N, C-alpha and C positions, 0 to 999 in steps of 0.2 A: 484365483479372485476370475469369478463367473461375469462378464458383465449379461446382462437382461435387457433389451431394448427398453426406454423408459418408459416406451406409450403404450404397453400392455397393462390393463389390471392389474394380473400376474404379479407384475413386479413388485405395482405398489400394495398390496396386498404383503407380499412375501415381505417387503421391507419392514411395513410398520410392527408386521409379525415383531422381525429380528432386532427391532428394536425393544420393544413392549419386554421382551425376554433378556433381554441383552439387560437391562435399567434395573428387571427383578432377580435379578443372578447377582448382579457387581455394583448392587443399589447407585449407581450413580457414574458410576464412572464408565467412560466409552471401552468398550472388547475391545479385543484385539482384531474380529471378524465385524465387526458393524464398522468398524475405523475402517475400513479396508478401502473402501473407497468415498468419494466427496466429488458433489459434482456440482454444477450450477449453468444455465446458458441465461443469460439476462441480455435483453433489446438495449442496442446501443445506441436508439436514438431518444427512447423514452423511458429508460431506466425500469422495467418493469423485469421482473422475474418471470421467464418464459417456464424454469424449470428448476427442481434443488433438491436436492439428497444428501443429508449430514454436511450444510455450503454452511455452516456456520462454525462444526467444533472443527480443535486445532490438530493443524497439518505440520509438517515441517515445510518447507519449501524446496530444503536442495536447489538448483540452481535457478529454478523462478529467484531466485534471489534477487541475481542480477537483473532482472528489470528495474527493478527500483535503482541499479548503481547506474543505470544508464540512463534511468529516469534523471539523476543527478545531473551525470554527463550532460544530458541536451540541455537541459535546462543552465547549463556552466555554457554551453557554445551561445546558447540566444539569445542571455546576457552580457557576449563577448569578453567574458573573460577567458573562454579557450579556444582553440581554433582547429580546424581538421587537423593541421600539421603540428599543432603544440607538441611537444616532447614528454613523456611519462615514464619515466627513471625508474626502473627495476632495481628492487633490494634483492640484499642475498633471501631474506625470509620471505619474499613474495616469490622468489627464486624455485623457492624449496617446495611451493604448494604440492602436492598431489596432483596427478592428474583426471582430469584432464588439463591440457597447457600445450602453452606456441615453442617453449623452454626458452625463453631472453636469457641470456648470463646475466648474475652480479653483473651492478653497472652500465650498464643498455640500457637502452629507451625502445618506446613503440611508438609512433603517432596517433593521436585519439582516432581518424577513422581506422585505421586498421584496427585499432586495441578492440573499437568496439563492431567492426566485424567481429573478430577473433567473439567475443562475448556470444553477440545475434547465433554463427553459426557451430563454431568448439565449444562454447560455455569457456572456455579460457582459464582457471583461476586464476595462476600469477599474473595473468593483466586486470583481473577480476582489482588481485589483491593491491595493483598497483594505481592503480585507478581510485579506489580506497585512502590510501597515503597519501596520492597524491593531493586531494582533496581534505580530507581531512589531519595528515601524520600518521596515523595508523589506522588498524584496519578496526580496532576497537572503538573510537573513536567514531570512526565513520558508520559503524555500526548506532551509533548514537544519534548522528548526521542522519540515518537512512528511518532510524522509529518516529522520530520528528518528524518526515516527511510526509512518514506515513500517516499521523495524524492526521497534518494536515488536509490528507487528500480523501479523512474521514473512514482509513483502516485500522478499523476501531480495535482487532483483538493482533494485528500485525507484529512483533518483535523482530529487530533485526539485531543479528549482536555481529556478523562477519558480511563482508559485497560477493560475497561466494555462494553462500549455501554448499561450505563444506560442513561436515555433520557438528553441530553444538545443541546440544538436548531445550537452550531457552531460546535459540529463534526457531519460531513457531509464526503460523501463518493461516487464513480458512479460502477455501474457496473462494468464498464471498469476496475479501477483500481479495485477491489475485483478479480475481475480475473487475473488479473496479480498478484496480491500479491500470490492467490491461485499457480501462477503457479512456483511461487519465493520457496513459502515453499516443492514443490515435488522436485525443483531443488537443491535448495540449504543444505535441509538437510534429503537425504533418510534413514539416518541413524535412522531419528526420525520419519521419515513421517508415519512410519505403529501405531503409535498411531491414527490420524485419523480416523482409521477401526475397531475402539474401541465398540464393540457391548453393555458394560457390566461393571461396573467398581465396587467392594465392597470396604466402606471406613466407620471404623467400624462398625456397625452391618446394617449399610443400605445399601442395593443395587442399583445403578443408569445407567440407561438404557440413550442411544445413544438417540438425540432428530433427529438424523436426521435417516428417518425411510426408506429412502430409502437402508441403508449397506444394503447388506443379501438378499433383493426384487428386484433389480435392475441388472443386470448384468456387469459388470466392476467397478461398483461403486465402490471407494475405500477412501470415505472421500468427503467432508471438513469438513464444518461448516455451522448450521442455526443461527437463528436471528430472533428477534421479541423484537419491544415496538405495543402499540398502533399508536406511530407515525409514525412508518417504518412499516408497515405488516409486510409482514409475508414473511421472505429471506430466501434463501440459494445459496449455493457456493459448488457445487459441482467436481468432478475428476473420469474422467472416462479411462480407461486401456483397451482396447478389440482387439483382432484381428491385433495388432500390432498400432494401433492407440490410440491415446488418446487426450482429450479433457479437457475442464475448462468449464462448463456452472455457468453462475449466475441467478441466479429469484427475483427480488428486487421486496418487494409492495404487495404481494399476502395477498389476505382479510382472506382466513384461508390457516391452515398448506395441509389440503387436495386439496385445489384446484392450490396452491405453488405445492406442491408435482409432481401432475396429469402435471403442465404448465413443469416443469424441465425433467418427463420421457418425454413428446412428445420433448423438444429440442434435448435431450440423441437421442432417437429414430428417427429424423430426421434428425439432422446432422453429430453424430459417424462417420458414413458412408461416410462422403462426407471427412473427414479428413485424410491425409496424412499418408503412414507408413514410408515415410524420412522422413529424416530431424536430426540435431544433439540432439533438444528440448534444447539448452545451449540458451537458450530467455533471460531472465536478468540478468543485471551485480548484481555478487557478492559482496552485502558490506563488507568491508574486516572489522572482529568484533577485532580486533587490535584497543588499545587505547579507551574500554570504560572500563570503572571504575568499575565492577560490585561488589555491599555491600550494606552495611548496611548506603549506602552515597550519596549523588548528586551524579548521573551518571555523568561521563566525556565524553565528546563526543570529539575526534579528526575533526576536519573542513576536514581532509584528507581523514576522515571514509564518506565525503558528498561529492560526486560528482556534486552536485550543491548546492552549498550555494547559497543566496541570502539574502540580507538584506533590508527591513522594516524597518523604519527612525520613524514609529506611531509604531515600535513595539517594548516593549524595550526585547532586549535579555539576557539570564541570563547568569552569570559567567561559568556554568558550559557548555555551551556548545557555548566558545566564543575564539577566541586568536586571540591577537594583531599581528599578520600576516595574520588571515585570517579573516573573518566574516563568520558566517555560519548561514543561515536562518532558523527559522520557518515561513512558509507561513500565516500571518494574516486572522482568521476567517474570514468567508463570514458574513453575515448582516442577520440571517432566524428570521421568525416565532418562539416567543417562544418556547420553551418544556416547554410540560405536566408534573405536577408536578413529576408523577412517572409513575411505564411505567404501570399501570394499568389503566393511564390516559384518560380521553374519545379525540379522533382522533386528533392531530395537524394538523396545514398545511402544506400540504408539500413545500420540501425547495424550494425556487427559485433560479435559475440557472442564478448566474452574473457573466453575458460576462465579463466584465470590471477587474473581481478578482481572473477570471481562466482560460480564452485563452490564451494562449501560443504569446508575444508580435509580433507585427508585425516585419520582416526581415528590417535589418536599413541597409539604401544602403550601409550607410560608415563601414574603417575599420580599426580601429587606425593604428599606423605607429608607434607601439611598434612591432618588427619584427627580425628575425635572418637573412635574406635570403631579395636576394631584390626581388622577386615578393610574391604576396599574392596569396593563394592558389580560383583557380576558383570553379561557380560551377560544382559541379555532386564530386568533388575531397573528399577523407574520412580523417578524422583530430580526433585526440583526444580531449573531455576536459577534464581540471582538476579540474575548479574552476571556481565560478564570486566572482568578488570583486569590490568592492566599488572604485575606482579611477585608474587612469591609470600608477602613480606611481605605487599602488601596484600591479598590475599588469605586471611591468614593473622588479619587484623587486620580484614574482613567478616564470618569466618563467627563469629568471637569476638562480633562486635557482632550481627548478625543473630542471634543463638542467644540475646543478651541482650534487644535491642527485642520477640524475638517469641517469648520464654520457652517459652510454653506450648505451641508447634507445633511448633518447634524445637530445645528445651534438649536433647529428648532422640534426635534426628536426627548422623545420620552426616554431617559435614562435610569436603566433600572437592575440589578441587579437578581440572583436568584441564588441559594446557596443549596451545596447538596454536600452530604460528607461520602467518603472513599476513601475504606481501610484506617476510617477513626479519627480522620482528621476532616474538620470543612472548609468548601472552598466556596470563592462566587463566581457564577458567569457575570461577566458585565454583556448586557444587552441594551437594542436601543426599538421604541417601538414609535405609532405611528405613524405608517403606513399604510394608504390603500392597496391592499392584499399584495399577494406574489411580486409578480412587475415591478411593484413599485420599489421593493425589497428589492428583490435583486439587481435594480437597476441601480441605487444608491449602494449595494460591496462591490458593485463594481466602478464606484464612484469612488471609495474609497483606496479598493486595489489599486487606483492608478496614483492613488497618493502612498501608496510603500504602507497601507494598515491593513494588516487581513482581517477576514470576515468570513462567515455564510449568513447563508437566511435559514430562517427553519420557521414552522408553525407552532404556537405554543398548546 
């Protein structure tokens, strides 16, 4: 793969031409060449996309997966469920994960803080596996927890199947989703974010250097994570702060670590100066940690912890993340080419972009009659969504329940639902209206979160 400066018009013309030819030749399937490189640069203060190339096409995350494993670990620490010295047991299964790894023997354990450092620097697969088992009982169940968390953070196309990123054809993401996760880590866990700037750490008799070679060599870079498998290519998410500006940049699909790093340097040089010095930086809704039972049992996820639960009849919901009064969804994985049998197998085909499974549903013209006032909010108005459920009856019950539980915030608001169809099944978004603009809606949503009711504000 040859990286070209994104600021040159020639690059843009070649990109457009390449995408057009690929679409004509392959009938909408992402061509291998077109899928090799995906990138995005986001202003971390305003959320503006400063640069984008194939940012919404599906990619294999490889070890970028560990960003979500760390997100959930930080969340547990912040909630007081675990501490830096909590011991994470190592099972025989996790000890057999292929390199890179620390090499803890079955029956041994590792404290949380060195576990974090092993993921940040060495990208240890055995430790990632152990964290997944500790929080959810198994890697597969932890993958469901991770996917649910991704939905709560607005990562609409990401599906996780394991905590480390070793090859799985159904574990996919996009450059845009990884940028959102990078920003969420910075916003939600400033007290732990400095871990990503660790250049090296020692464990036992070994010393491990960080795979992110931009740390200490590119001004302003303070993390976040590298990733590589043969199927994914070389990936990198970088956080940069300098001159009062802040960006998160993503490069996915590099042919070599050197070419990936060179492209990231070009993106930083070309777009950091275009970022704003203004903005609150509060861009990603914070998923409430309450309701998650951490420990050596299956994680129990409170449905109120997920702003966008959805149900897929073809997907069997685990008891650990369902309740009778709400349906929590973990999106079904797209059908992709088979994954390589190991991280070092020959290059596998790139993921196909499956539009039907991943694009948001088209707006539905009608609105359910479930409402608490005589008018329905019009286009452009700000509303607060608290859930998506499977029937009008559930929606009606949830509206009444929410208005009773958070009467000071919602009693005088207009409850209504918006139906939509996904995979042939109708669902109902539960929303409240009657806000004086964006700031009012955001303020109410923050109040709901303090009452352990997850939500997000959106403009109709």
